[in-house]
C-alpha positions as YAML, in Angstrom:
chain: A
units: angstrom
residues:
- id: 1
  name: MET
  ca: [339.89, 198.64, 20.82]
- id: 2
  name: ALA
  ca: [339.73, 201.43, 18.24]
- id: 3
  name: GLU
  ca: [340.81, 203.93, 20.88]
- id: 4
  name: VAL
  ca: [343.95, 201.94, 21.67]
- id: 5
  name: SER
  ca: [344.82, 201.68, 17.99]
- id: 6
  name: GLN
  ca: [344.37, 205.42, 17.49]
- id: 7
  name: ALA
  ca: [346.49, 206.14, 20.55]
- id: 8
  name: ASN
  ca: [349.29, 203.94, 19.20]
- id: 9
  name: GLN
  ca: [349.14, 205.68, 15.81]
- id: 10
  name: HIS
  ca: [349.36, 209.05, 17.51]
- id: 11
  name: ARG
  ca: [352.49, 207.94, 19.41]
- id: 12
  name: ILE
  ca: [354.07, 206.61, 16.23]
- id: 13
  name: GLN
  ca: [353.47, 209.89, 14.42]
- id: 14
  name: GLN
  ca: [355.19, 211.82, 17.21]
- id: 15
  name: PHE
  ca: [358.25, 209.53, 17.18]
- id: 16
  name: LYS
  ca: [361.47, 211.29, 16.22]
- id: 17
  name: SER
  ca: [364.46, 209.46, 14.85]
- id: 18
  name: ARG
  ca: [367.21, 208.95, 17.35]
- id: 19
  name: PHE
  ca: [370.31, 211.06, 16.77]
- id: 20
  name: GLN
  ca: [373.47, 209.25, 15.80]
- id: 21
  name: PHE
  ca: [376.78, 210.97, 15.10]
- id: 22
  name: GLU
  ca: [378.17, 209.73, 11.79]
- id: 23
  name: LYS
  ca: [381.86, 208.92, 11.38]
- id: 24
  name: LEU
  ca: [381.64, 210.40, 7.90]
- id: 25
  name: TRP
  ca: [381.15, 213.87, 9.40]
- id: 26
  name: LEU
  ca: [384.62, 213.87, 10.97]
- id: 27
  name: LYS
  ca: [386.15, 214.28, 7.51]
- id: 28
  name: ASP
  ca: [384.17, 217.44, 6.80]
- id: 29
  name: ASP
  ca: [385.36, 220.76, 8.24]
- id: 30
  name: ASP
  ca: [381.81, 222.12, 8.04]
- id: 31
  name: CYS
  ca: [380.79, 219.72, 10.80]
- id: 32
  name: LEU
  ca: [383.15, 221.30, 13.35]
- id: 33
  name: GLN
  ca: [382.09, 224.78, 12.30]
- id: 34
  name: LEU
  ca: [378.43, 223.85, 12.64]
- id: 35
  name: ILE
  ca: [378.92, 222.44, 16.15]
- id: 36
  name: SER
  ca: [380.96, 225.47, 17.21]
- id: 37
  name: ARG
  ca: [378.30, 227.83, 15.88]
- id: 38
  name: PHE
  ca: [375.37, 226.13, 17.61]
- id: 39
  name: TRP
  ca: [377.05, 225.13, 20.88]
- id: 40
  name: LYS
  ca: [375.84, 228.19, 22.68]
- id: 41
  name: ASN
  ca: [375.42, 229.11, 26.28]
- id: 42
  name: SER
  ca: [371.73, 228.79, 26.88]
- id: 43
  name: THR
  ca: [369.73, 230.66, 29.46]
- id: 44
  name: ALA
  ca: [369.28, 227.49, 31.51]
- id: 45
  name: SER
  ca: [370.12, 227.96, 35.16]
- id: 46
  name: ASP
  ca: [371.94, 224.66, 35.64]
- id: 47
  name: PRO
  ca: [374.77, 223.08, 33.62]
- id: 48
  name: THR
  ca: [372.83, 219.87, 32.96]
- id: 49
  name: SER
  ca: [369.93, 221.69, 31.29]
- id: 50
  name: GLN
  ca: [372.37, 223.87, 29.37]
- id: 51
  name: THR
  ca: [374.28, 220.83, 28.08]
- id: 52
  name: LEU
  ca: [371.10, 218.97, 27.12]
- id: 53
  name: ASN
  ca: [369.81, 222.03, 25.30]
- id: 54
  name: ASN
  ca: [373.11, 222.44, 23.41]
- id: 55
  name: ILE
  ca: [373.12, 218.75, 22.43]
- id: 56
  name: SER
  ca: [369.53, 218.99, 21.20]
- id: 57
  name: ILE
  ca: [370.24, 222.08, 19.08]
- id: 58
  name: CYS
  ca: [373.45, 220.63, 17.62]
- id: 59
  name: ALA
  ca: [371.77, 217.29, 16.88]
- id: 60
  name: SER
  ca: [368.91, 218.85, 14.94]
- id: 61
  name: GLN
  ca: [371.29, 221.14, 13.02]
- id: 62
  name: LEU
  ca: [373.64, 218.24, 12.17]
- id: 63
  name: GLN
  ca: [370.75, 216.11, 10.93]
- id: 64
  name: ALA
  ca: [369.49, 218.91, 8.68]
- id: 65
  name: TRP
  ca: [373.04, 219.57, 7.42]
- id: 66
  name: HIS
  ca: [373.52, 215.84, 6.74]
- id: 67
  name: ARG
  ca: [370.32, 215.62, 4.68]
- id: 68
  name: GLY
  ca: [371.46, 218.60, 2.63]
- id: 69
  name: ILE
  ca: [374.99, 217.34, 2.03]
- id: 70
  name: PHE
  ca: [374.76, 213.55, 2.01]
- id: 71
  name: GLY
  ca: [371.05, 212.94, 1.51]
- id: 72
  name: ASP
  ca: [371.35, 212.49, -2.23]
- id: 73
  name: LEU
  ca: [374.54, 210.41, -2.16]
- id: 74
  name: PRO
  ca: [372.98, 207.42, -4.00]
- id: 75
  name: ARG
  ca: [371.79, 209.72, -6.81]
- id: 76
  name: LYS
  ca: [375.25, 211.33, -7.06]
- id: 77
  name: ILE
  ca: [376.92, 207.91, -7.24]
- id: 78
  name: LYS
  ca: [374.55, 206.71, -9.96]
- id: 79
  name: SER
  ca: [375.06, 209.87, -12.01]
- id: 80
  name: SER
  ca: [378.84, 209.77, -11.60]
- id: 81
  name: ASP
  ca: [378.95, 206.07, -12.50]
- id: 82
  name: GLN
  ca: [376.95, 206.74, -15.67]
- id: 83
  name: ASN
  ca: [379.31, 209.59, -16.56]
- id: 84
  name: VAL
  ca: [382.40, 207.38, -16.11]
- id: 85
  name: ALA
  ca: [380.80, 204.61, -18.18]
- id: 86
  name: ALA
  ca: [379.93, 207.03, -20.99]
- id: 87
  name: LEU
  ca: [383.46, 208.43, -21.05]
- id: 88
  name: GLN
  ca: [384.95, 204.94, -20.94]
- id: 89
  name: ASN
  ca: [382.80, 203.74, -23.85]
- id: 90
  name: SER
  ca: [383.62, 206.78, -25.97]
- id: 91
  name: ASN
  ca: [385.91, 206.43, -28.96]
- id: 92
  name: ASN
  ca: [387.49, 209.81, -28.25]
- id: 93
  name: THR
  ca: [391.28, 209.56, -27.81]
- id: 94
  name: ASP
  ca: [392.05, 213.24, -27.15]
- id: 95
  name: HIS
  ca: [394.17, 214.16, -24.16]
- id: 96
  name: GLU
  ca: [391.33, 216.31, -22.78]
- id: 97
  name: HIS
  ca: [389.01, 213.32, -22.89]
- id: 98
  name: PHE
  ca: [391.50, 211.23, -20.91]
- id: 99
  name: VAL
  ca: [391.87, 214.00, -18.30]
- id: 100
  name: GLU
  ca: [388.08, 214.31, -17.99]
- id: 101
  name: PHE
  ca: [387.84, 210.53, -17.59]
- id: 102
  name: GLN
  ca: [390.43, 210.55, -14.78]
- id: 103
  name: ILE
  ca: [388.67, 213.41, -12.99]
- id: 104
  name: SER
  ca: [385.32, 211.61, -13.29]
- id: 105
  name: GLU
  ca: [386.81, 208.40, -11.91]
- id: 106
  name: ASN
  ca: [388.29, 210.31, -8.96]
- id: 107
  name: ILE
  ca: [384.91, 211.88, -8.21]
- id: 108
  name: LEU
  ca: [383.24, 208.47, -8.31]
- id: 109
  name: ASP
  ca: [385.92, 207.01, -6.03]
- id: 110
  name: GLU
  ca: [385.38, 209.82, -3.50]
- id: 111
  name: LEU
  ca: [381.61, 209.30, -3.55]
- id: 112
  name: LEU
  ca: [382.01, 205.55, -3.07]
- id: 113
  name: ALA
  ca: [384.39, 206.16, -0.15]
- id: 114
  name: GLN
  ca: [381.80, 208.46, 1.42]
- id: 115
  name: GLU
  ca: [379.15, 205.78, 0.96]
- id: 116
  name: GLU
  ca: [381.42, 203.22, 2.62]
- id: 117
  name: ASP
  ca: [381.94, 205.51, 5.62]
- id: 118
  name: TYR
  ca: [378.22, 206.20, 5.74]
...
């Protein structure tokens, strides 16, 4: 019984997450550039192996890119929301303050739109 349990744990540890293309990526030019850069002709002798190899390479590169770009989206939203709230609660009436507030709101709106797409 212990052997079966250990075998199942070993299989779980080797499990990789399944690749899923995110709609959010279509709005980012870096995504196309990344795919173009890593969609290479492999040394595989048949087209099927070549295609599978290209898909595997692109998938792993896209996942790493995604973690780097969008992985901290919740933290960015929280920080931006706190910034907007602080600016909104300020008693400052200068024109520069109003401009900074508008810019901060636009940034928050963009982040929330990204989260919605994600």
